C-alpha positions in Angstrom: -88.4 130.1 -20.2 -89.3 132.4 -17.6 -88.9 131.5 -13.6 -92.6 132.3 -12.6 -92.0 131.3 -9.1 -88.8 133.1 -8.5 -88.8 136.2 -10.9 -86.0 138.6 -10.8 -86.6 141.5 -8.3 -86.7 145.0 -9.1 -83.2 145.4 -7.5 -81.5 142.6 -8.9 -82.5 143.5 -12.4 -81.0 147.0 -11.8 -77.9 146.4 -9.7 -77.5 143.7 -13.3 -78.4 146.2 -15.5 -75.7 148.9 -14.1 -73.0 145.7 -13.9 -73.5 144.8 -17.3 -72.6 148.3 -18.6 -69.7 148.2 -16.3 -68.4 145.1 -17.5 -69.1 145.8 -21.0 -66.8 149.2 -20.5 -64.3 147.5 -19.1 -64.0 144.9 -21.8 -63.6 147.3 -24.6 -60.7 149.4 -22.3 -58.9 146.0 -21.7 -59.0 145.2 -25.7 -57.3 148.2 -26.4 -54.9 148.2 -23.3 -53.9 144.7 -24.1 -53.7 145.7 -28.2 -51.1 148.3 -27.1 -49.2 146.9 -24.3 -45.7 145.9 -24.6 -45.0 144.0 -21.3 -46.1 140.6 -21.0 -46.6 140.7 -17.4 -49.4 143.3 -17.8 -50.9 141.7 -20.9 -51.3 138.3 -19.1 -53.0 140.3 -16.0 -55.6 142.1 -18.5 -56.0 138.9 -20.5 -56.9 137.1 -17.6 -59.0 139.6 -16.3 -61.0 139.6 -20.1 -61.4 135.8 -20.1 -63.2 136.0 -16.8 -65.1 139.0 -17.1 -66.5 138.0 -20.5 -67.7 134.6 -18.7 -69.8 136.9 -16.5 -71.2 139.1 -19.0 -72.6 135.8 -21.1 -73.9 135.1 -17.3 -75.6 138.0 -17.4 -77.0 137.5 -20.9 -78.5 134.5 -19.9 -80.3 135.5 -17.2 -81.9 138.3 -19.3 -82.9 136.1 -22.3 -84.6 133.8 -19.7 -86.1 136.3 -18.0 -87.3 137.8 -21.1 -85.7 140.9 -20.3 -84.2 143.5 -23.1 -80.5 142.7 -23.5 -78.7 146.5 -22.6 -76.6 147.9 -25.5 -73.7 148.3 -23.0 -70.4 148.8 -24.9 -69.5 147.2 -28.0 -67.0 146.9 -30.8 -68.2 150.4 -32.2 -66.7 151.7 -28.8 -63.0 151.0 -29.4 -60.6 151.7 -31.9 -57.9 148.8 -31.7 -56.2 150.5 -34.6 -56.0 154.0 -32.4 -51.7 155.0 -31.3 -51.1 154.7 -27.8 -52.3 157.2 -25.6 -51.2 156.4 -22.1 -47.8 154.9 -21.3 -45.6 153.5 -18.4 -47.7 151.5 -16.6 -50.9 153.5 -17.0 -53.0 150.6 -18.0 -52.1 148.8 -15.1 -52.9 151.8 -12.9 -56.1 152.6 -14.3 -56.9 148.9 -14.0 -56.5 148.8 -10.2 -58.7 151.8 -9.8 -61.2 149.8 -11.9 -61.4 147.2 -9.3 -61.5 149.5 -6.6 -64.7 150.7 -8.2 -65.9 147.0 -8.9 -65.0 146.0 -5.5 -67.5 148.6 -4.2 -70.4 147.8 -6.2 -70.5 144.3 -5.7 -70.8 145.0 -1.9 -73.8 146.8 -2.5 -75.1 144.8 -5.1 -74.7 141.4 -3.1 -76.8 143.1 -0.2 -79.8 143.7 -3.0 -79.5 139.9 -4.4 -81.9 137.2 -3.3 -81.8 134.7 -6.0 -78.8 132.2 -6.1 -77.8 132.6 -9.3 -77.8 136.2 -8.8 -76.2 136.0 -6.0 -73.2 133.6 -7.5 -72.2 136.1 -10.3 -71.4 139.2 -7.6 -69.8 136.5 -5.6 -67.5 135.3 -8.4 -66.9 138.8 -9.7 -65.6 139.3 -6.2 -63.2 136.8 -6.0 -62.1 137.7 -9.7 -61.9 141.5 -8.9 -60.0 140.9 -5.4 -57.2 138.7 -7.3 -56.9 141.5 -10.1 -56.6 144.0 -7.4 -53.7 141.9 -5.6 -51.7 140.9 -9.3 -52.1 144.7 -9.9 -50.8 146.0 -6.9 -47.5 143.6 -6.8 -47.0 144.4 -10.6 -47.1 148.0 -9.9 -45.2 148.1 -6.6 -42.4 145.8 -8.2 -42.2 148.2 -11.4 -41.7 151.1 -8.8 -44.6 153.0 -10.6 -47.0 152.8 -7.6 -46.2 155.2 -4.6 -46.9 153.6 -0.8 -48.4 155.8 1.6 -45.8 157.0 4.8 -44.2 155.1 7.2 -45.3 155.9 10.6 -44.6 155.4 14.3 -46.0 152.6 15.7 -48.2 153.1 18.7 -46.8 151.4 21.8 -50.0 151.8 23.9 -54.0 152.2 23.6 -55.3 155.7 24.3 -58.9 157.4 24.0 -59.7 160.7 22.7 -60.0 162.5 26.1 -61.0 166.4 24.5 -63.2 168.1 22.0 -59.8 169.9 21.0 -59.1 166.8 19.1 -62.0 167.6 16.6 -60.7 170.8 16.0 -58.7 172.5 12.4 -61.1 175.5 11.9 -58.9 178.1 13.2 -56.2 179.4 11.0 -54.1 180.2 13.6 -55.2 177.9 16.4 -53.3 174.6 17.4 -54.2 171.7 14.9 -53.2 168.2 16.1 -51.5 166.1 13.7 -53.0 163.9 11.3 -53.9 160.4 12.6 -53.6 157.3 10.2 -56.8 156.9 8.8 -56.6 160.9 7.8 -53.1 160.1 6.6 -54.5 157.2 4.6 -57.6 158.7 3.0 -55.5 161.9 2.0 -53.0 159.6 0.2 -55.6 157.9 -1.5 -57.0 161.0 -2.7 -53.9 162.2 -4.4 -53.5 158.7 -5.6 -56.7 158.3 -7.5 -57.0 161.9 -8.6 -53.5 161.8 -10.1 -54.8 158.8 -12.3 -58.0 160.6 -13.1 -56.1 163.4 -14.0 -54.0 161.3 -16.5 -56.9 159.6 -17.8 -59.1 162.7 -18.6 -56.0 165.0 -19.8 -56.1 161.9 -22.5 -59.7 161.8 -23.1 -59.9 165.9 -23.5 -56.5 165.7 -25.8 -58.4 163.2 -28.6 -62.3 164.3 -27.4 -63.7 165.7 -30.8 -66.8 167.3 -29.8 -66.2 171.1 -28.2 -68.7 170.6 -25.2 -67.2 167.3 -24.7 -63.7 168.6 -24.8 -64.7 171.5 -22.3 -66.5 169.3 -19.7 -62.8 166.7 -19.9 -61.0 170.0 -19.1 -63.2 171.0 -16.2 -62.5 167.5 -15.0 -58.8 168.2 -14.9 -59.0 171.3 -12.9 -61.2 169.2 -10.4 -58.7 166.9 -10.0 -56.0 169.5 -9.8 -57.8 171.6 -6.8 -58.2 168.1 -4.8 -54.7 167.3 -5.2 -53.5 170.7 -4.4 -55.3 171.1 -1.0 -54.4 167.6 0.2 -51.0 167.9 -0.7 -51.0 171.3 1.1 -52.6 169.4 4.4 -49.9 166.8 4.3 -47.2 169.8 4.3 -48.6 171.4 7.1 -48.6 168.2 9.0 -44.7 167.9 7.9 -45.4 165.1 5.7 -43.7 165.4 2.3 -44.5 162.9 -0.3 -46.2 162.2 -3.5 -48.3 159.8 -4.6 -47.8 160.7 -8.4 -47.7 157.7 -10.8 -44.7 157.7 -13.8 -47.4 157.4 -16.1 -47.6 159.3 -19.1 -50.2 160.6 -21.6 -48.7 160.5 -25.2 -49.4 163.0 -27.8 -51.7 160.9 -29.6 -54.7 162.7 -30.8 -56.4 159.6 -32.0 -59.6 158.5 -29.6 -58.9 155.0 -28.8 -62.5 155.2 -27.1 -65.9 156.8 -28.1 -66.9 159.8 -26.6 -70.3 157.6 -25.4 -67.5 155.4 -23.8 -65.3 158.0 -22.3 -68.0 160.1 -20.8 -69.8 157.2 -19.3 -66.2 155.9 -17.9 -66.1 159.5 -16.2 -69.7 158.9 -14.8 -68.4 155.8 -12.9 -65.3 157.4 -11.9 -67.6 160.4 -10.0 -69.8 158.0 -8.4 -66.7 156.4 -7.0 -65.3 160.0 -6.1 -68.7 161.2 -4.1 -68.7 157.7 -2.3 -65.1 158.1 -1.5 -65.5 161.8 -0.2 -68.6 160.5 1.8 -66.4 157.9 3.5 -63.5 160.5 4.1 -65.8 163.0 5.4 -67.2 160.8 8.0 -64.3 159.1 9.3 -61.7 162.0 9.4 -62.0 163.4 13.1 -60.6 166.8 12.1 -63.4 169.1 11.6 -61.3 170.9 9.0 -60.6 167.8 6.7 -64.7 166.8 7.1 -65.2 169.9 5.6 -63.1 169.8 2.7 -63.9 166.6 1.7 -67.5 167.5 2.0 -67.2 170.4 -0.1 -65.0 168.2 -3.0 -68.3 165.8 -2.7 -70.4 168.5 -3.5 -68.2 169.7 -6.8 -67.8 166.3 -7.7 -71.9 165.6 -7.6 -72.4 169.1 -9.8 -69.6 167.9 -11.7 -71.3 164.6 -12.2 -74.6 166.0 -12.8 -73.1 168.2 -15.9 -72.0 165.1 -17.5 -75.3 163.1 -17.2 -77.1 166.1 -18.9 -74.5 166.4 -21.7 -74.8 162.2 -22.1 -78.6 162.8 -22.3 -78.4 165.4 -24.5 -76.4 163.6 -27.1 -78.5 160.2 -26.7 -75.7 158.3 -25.1 -77.3 157.5 -21.7 -79.3 154.3 -21.9 -82.3 154.6 -19.8 -82.1 151.6 -16.8 -85.1 149.3 -16.2 -88.4 150.9 -14.4 -91.3 150.6 -12.9 -94.5 150.9 -14.9 -96.4 154.1 -15.1 -99.4 153.8 -13.1 -102.6 155.7 -13.8 
């Protein structure tokens, strides 16, 4: 029965639609990783998340039905091959799950800001709790297993200081003095290396098992883009006498059997590209050394054009489901 007094707003329908796409994708990914996992602790984390996400997918379906909205196709059992051999090993499943939860936390904040109905707010409220819990469990698991590298330790400040000179922003002059990285910048650089390492491993596996030549080539471009960012960030750290690596012990196997449909793999990279653009924007804004701001801004531009190329490929292949939209007016 339609809720005439309080129908879904355009923003609520749009965010629920995107959330449904993302959650059905994660359910398929979890099903494959659970099937291939040999670690009971990891299986428990992923299995618990599957149960909770499945509940909220049913909640969203119920709202669509009640409102007379066509249920999105999203991602189904057709998009996952549970018989495919293991494509990733050594804790990659939980490393990738942790990245997915980072994306989810950001999306829920945006979605909550555009929700007005109590039931829609309740969905994002519940998903936020689930996501933060899984992010914590994943982080602790990875640290316990020695898979996750933490950021460098620094000297604790003993006094408070204020910036007294515009030279604090310097960084462009190749032979000029560049101040030491502040802790905010160091954190963004570490996070950039960490996420690009995971993204590079993910897309290496995708490229390895993609059948379509155009899709394979697109994934290879993504590998090069991730490598470029890692190299630049590590050089900045090295110049600041910070020697560390945020690489994980995860590995890509030699399997060439695709565990996921090419449609799912492309949409997954689409989500990660969006995360990269948002993360790059934050890095550009909050880095107070102008050379770092420029580097992150340029990478954001590169990711945008790469993402746009991927969208065009998905449209060409008939893989990009059309979001709900306003009616055409004469």
